[in-house]
C-alpha positions as CSV (number, residue, x, y, z in Angstrom):
1,M,0.0,0.0,-0.1
2,L,2.3,2.7,1.0
3,G,4.4,1.6,-2.6
4,S,1.3,2.5,-3.9
5,I,0.6,5.7,-2.3
6,M,4.8,6.6,-3.4
7,A,4.5,5.9,-7.0
8,L,1.5,8.2,-7.2
9,S,2.8,11.0,-5.2
10,L,5.8,10.3,-7.9
11,I,3.3,10.8,-10.6
12,L,1.7,13.7,-9.2
13,G,5.0,15.3,-9.3
14,G,4.6,15.6,-5.2
15,Q,1.5,17.2,-5.1
16,E,-1.1,16.7,-1.4
17,L,-3.2,13.7,-2.8
18,S,-6.0,15.8,-1.1
19,Q,-5.4,19.1,-3.5
20,G,-9.2,20.1,-5.0
21,F,-11.4,18.5,-2.4
22,E,-13.1,20.8,0.2
23,K,-13.4,20.0,4.0
24,P,-16.1,17.6,4.4
25,V,-19.5,18.4,5.3
26,R,-22.2,16.2,6.7
27,L,-25.6,17.0,5.0
28,T,-28.7,17.6,6.8
29,V,-32.0,18.3,6.6
30,R,-33.3,21.0,8.7
31,G,-30.9,19.8,11.4
32,T,-31.0,16.3,11.1
33,A,-28.3,14.3,9.4
34,I,-29.3,12.3,6.4
35,S,-28.5,8.6,6.7
36,A,-29.9,5.7,5.7
37,E,-31.5,2.9,7.7
38,G,-29.4,-0.5,8.2
39,G,-26.4,1.4,6.4
40,Y,-25.0,0.3,2.4
41,A,-25.7,3.9,1.6
42,A,-25.4,4.4,-2.1
43,P,-25.5,8.4,-2.6
44,C,-24.8,10.1,-6.5
45,M,-26.2,12.9,-7.8
46,A,-28.6,13.1,-10.9
47,D,-31.0,15.4,-12.4
48,V,-34.4,13.3,-11.6
49,N,-36.9,15.3,-12.2
50,G,-35.6,17.2,-15.5
51,D,-35.6,20.8,-14.2
52,G,-31.6,21.0,-15.1
53,N,-30.5,20.7,-11.1
54,P,-29.1,17.5,-9.8
55,E,-31.3,15.9,-7.1
56,L,-29.0,14.0,-3.7
57,L,-30.4,10.2,-4.2
58,V,-29.3,8.1,-1.1
59,G,-30.2,4.5,-2.4
60,Q,-29.9,1.6,0.7
61,F,-29.8,-1.8,0.9
62,N,-32.1,-2.5,3.4
63,G,-35.7,-2.3,2.0
64,G,-34.3,-1.5,-1.6
65,R,-35.7,1.9,-1.8
66,I,-34.2,5.4,-2.7
67,R,-34.7,8.7,-1.5
68,C,-34.6,11.9,-3.5
69,Y,-33.5,15.1,-1.6
70,G,-33.9,18.4,-4.2
71,V,-30.9,20.8,-4.2
72,T,-31.6,24.3,-2.6
73,G,-28.3,25.8,-2.3
74,K,-24.9,25.0,-0.9
75,F,-25.1,22.4,1.3
76,V,-28.9,22.7,1.9
77,L,-30.9,20.1,0.7
78,S,-35.0,19.9,0.8
79,E,-37.4,17.3,2.8
80,G,-36.4,13.9,1.3
81,D,-38.9,11.7,-0.3
82,W,-38.9,8.0,-1.5
83,I,-38.7,7.9,-5.7
84,K,-41.8,6.2,-6.6
85,A,-43.4,4.2,-9.6
86,G,-46.9,3.6,-10.3
87,G,-47.7,5.7,-7.2
88,K,-46.4,3.5,-4.8
89,T,-42.4,3.6,-3.2
90,A,-40.0,1.9,-5.1
91,I,-38.7,-0.9,-4.0
92,I,-34.7,-2.7,-5.7
93,P,-34.6,-5.8,-4.3
94,G,-30.6,-6.5,-3.2
95,I,-28.8,-9.2,-4.5
96,W,-27.5,-10.8,-1.5
């Protein structure tokens, strides 16, 4: 592992590996941290509703559901709601 990091350091010309990243921020909605029930969160950003702005999607293994949060500002999210199909909460079964 150390050899891989040193090789990467040589490739990057001695630049810090964290260059370009901002300090981590815990994402919250009205002061409550976003979490996935049962763990195995799978977050991603995508324009789900076609308005040109990405939403935060947080999938979870427990129950196979995906919660969609609107992004209203930098680190500001709207209340999330489960993604629905046919008016019902969409379920994507896990394969374990």
